[in-house]
C-alpha positions in Angstrom: 88.9 104.0 175.2 88.3 101.6 172.2 85.2 99.5 172.4 85.7 95.9 173.6 84.7 93.3 171.1 82.2 90.7 172.4 82.8 87.3 171.0 79.1 86.2 170.8 79.7 82.6 169.8 81.4 81.8 173.0 79.7 84.1 175.5 78.7 82.1 178.6 75.1 81.9 179.7 74.2 79.8 182.7 72.8 79.7 186.2 75.1 80.2 189.2 76.2 76.7 190.1 79.4 74.7 189.6 78.1 72.0 187.2 76.7 74.6 184.8 80.0 76.6 185.0 82.0 73.5 184.0 79.5 72.5 181.4 80.0 75.9 179.7 83.6 75.1 178.9 82.9 71.5 178.0 80.4 72.5 175.4 82.4 75.4 173.8 84.5 74.3 170.9 86.6 77.5 171.2 87.9 76.5 174.6 89.6 73.3 175.7 90.8 72.4 179.2 94.5 71.7 179.3 97.0 70.9 182.0 98.0 74.0 183.8 100.7 75.6 181.6 103.9 76.3 183.6 106.8 78.3 182.3 109.1 77.5 180.5 107.0 74.9 178.7 106.2 75.4 175.0 102.5 75.9 175.8 103.2 78.5 178.4 105.6 80.4 176.1 103.0 80.2 173.3 100.3 81.6 175.6 102.6 84.4 176.8 103.0 85.5 173.2 99.3 85.2 172.4 97.4 88.1 170.8 94.2 87.0 172.5 93.3 88.3 175.9 90.0 87.5 177.5 88.0 89.5 180.1 85.3 87.9 182.3 82.3 89.4 184.0 79.0 88.5 185.6 76.0 90.3 184.0 72.5 89.6 185.3 73.6 86.4 186.8 75.4 85.2 183.7 79.0 84.8 182.8 80.2 86.6 179.8 83.6 86.4 178.2 84.9 89.1 175.8 88.0 89.5 173.8 89.8 92.3 175.4 91.0 95.2 173.3 93.6 97.9 173.8 92.5 100.4 176.4 93.5 103.2 178.6 95.1 101.9 181.8 94.1 104.9 183.9 91.3 104.7 186.4 89.2 107.3 188.2 86.7 108.0 190.9 84.4 111.0 191.0 84.1 113.0 194.3 81.8 115.9 195.1 84.5 118.4 194.5 86.6 116.8 191.9 87.9 113.6 190.4 90.7 111.2 191.6 92.7 110.0 188.6 95.0 107.0 188.8 97.8 106.8 186.2 99.7 103.6 185.4 102.6 104.1 183.1 104.2 100.7 183.9 108.0 100.9 184.1 107.8 104.7 183.6 105.9 105.2 186.8 102.5 106.7 187.6 100.7 108.8 190.2 97.4 109.4 191.9 96.0 112.9 191.1 93.1 114.9 192.4 91.6 117.2 189.7 89.3 119.8 191.3 86.0 120.6 189.6 87.1 124.3 189.8 89.3 124.6 186.8 91.1 127.6 188.4 92.6 125.3 191.0 95.7 123.2 190.4 95.8 119.4 190.3 97.1 117.8 193.5 99.5 114.9 193.4 98.3 112.6 196.1 100.6 109.7 195.7 103.5 108.6 193.4 103.3 105.1 192.0 101.3 103.1 189.4 97.7 103.1 190.4 95.7 100.1 189.3 92.4 100.5 191.1 90.5 103.3 193.0 87.3 102.4 194.8 84.8 103.1 197.6 84.1 100.6 200.3 81.9 101.2 203.3 82.0 105.0 202.6 85.8 105.1 202.6 88.2 105.5 199.6 90.9 103.0 198.8 93.4 102.5 196.0 95.7 99.7 194.9 99.2 100.3 193.6 100.9 97.8 191.3 104.2 97.4 189.4 105.3 94.3 187.5 108.5 95.0 185.4 111.4 92.6 184.8 112.4 91.2 188.2 110.2 93.7 190.1 106.7 92.6 191.2 105.2 94.7 194.0 102.0 96.3 195.1 99.9 97.4 198.1 96.4 98.4 199.3 96.1 102.0 200.6 93.3 104.0 202.3 92.9 107.6 201.1 92.0 110.0 203.8 90.7 113.5 203.0 92.6 116.2 204.8 92.2 120.0 205.1 94.6 120.8 202.3 94.3 117.6 200.2 94.7 114.0 201.2 96.8 111.7 203.3 97.4 108.0 202.6 97.8 104.9 204.8 99.2 101.6 203.6 97.0 98.8 204.9 98.3 95.7 203.1 101.6 95.0 201.3 101.2 92.1 198.8 104.8 91.7 197.9 103.6 91.1 194.4 101.8 93.1 191.7 98.0 93.1 191.9 96.5 92.7 188.4 92.8 91.9 188.8 90.5 92.9 191.6 86.8 92.6 192.7 84.7 92.7 195.8 82.2 89.9 196.6 80.2 89.6 199.9 82.5 92.1 201.6 85.6 90.2 200.7 88.3 91.5 198.4 89.6 89.1 195.8 92.9 89.9 194.2 94.9 88.0 191.5 98.5 89.2 191.5 101.2 88.4 189.0 102.0 85.2 190.8 99.4 84.6 193.5 95.7 84.8 194.5 94.6 86.5 197.7 91.4 87.1 199.6 91.1 90.0 202.0 88.6 90.1 204.9 88.6 92.9 207.5 91.8 94.1 205.9 93.6 90.8 206.6 95.0 89.0 203.6 94.8 85.2 203.1 96.9 83.4 200.5 94.7 81.1 198.4 97.0 80.2 195.6 100.8 80.6 195.8 103.0 80.6 192.6 100.1 80.2 190.3 100.6 79.0 186.7 99.6 82.4 185.2 102.8 84.4 185.7 103.3 85.8 182.2 99.6 85.5 181.3 98.6 88.7 183.1 95.2 88.2 184.8 92.9 91.2 184.0 89.5 90.5 185.5 87.6 88.3 188.0 84.0 87.0 187.7 82.7 85.6 191.0 79.8 83.1 190.8 79.5 82.3 194.5 81.6 81.7 197.6 83.4 78.9 195.8 83.8 79.5 192.0 85.8 82.3 190.5 86.7 82.8 186.8 89.9 84.7 185.9 90.3 86.3 182.5 93.8 86.4 181.1 96.0 86.1 178.1 95.3 83.0 176.0 92.3 81.7 177.9 90.3 81.6 181.1 91.0 80.0 184.5 88.5 78.6 187.0 89.5 78.8 190.7 87.9 76.9 193.6 88.3 79.3 196.5 87.6 76.5 199.1 90.5 74.3 197.9 92.7 76.6 195.9 92.5 74.2 192.9 92.7 75.6 189.4 91.6 74.7 185.9 92.7 76.4 182.7 90.7 76.6 179.5 92.8 77.5 176.5 91.4 79.4 173.6 91.8 77.1 170.6 92.5 79.7 167.9 96.1 80.3 168.7 
């Protein structure tokens, strides 16, 4: 995986409160708040064709933004007896494989489909399937259950849209899909934003400041979401 390039002159550093979060963007000459770009406006089309994608994260209580480079889209999760490998080949399909530590044993295909995320939660294993291609946008959350001769899977939530960015905060799943934004508590989904402006901007990461404020990294800039109201702001990277 190629190293990601940190853009130091616009990395965010602030305490976890809303006013500081807003001040960060107000003071950065590289980002400007604009009206939410909706396709097929010229601004939305320009952002869709942007070569700049930004990834957000919280590191030691501070927001950082990096320019996202090309990277392997596969994901994995190590188990005691092997490794789960999620493969996402987009329109060409994908799969979830189990690769045993014992090299003499064959790989096991656990599930067919593009695997976006594999993770543990409360000592259980889950994965998220996602496909966004042409008119298709779909995805779901599954539980992976170890069985005697491999694994079984159970679909828990169908999103009806392609999950693109995911994180867990205070036992709540936060998921930005191609068109929408959901939270999931006790495996019940709640729609926070419907038909968001970012279709075509491909959200790639979430940075959660608190129960209210969430940053979303995507093509062309960074969005800020208020979870309590569903309101959005978009900060466009100026060097387009």
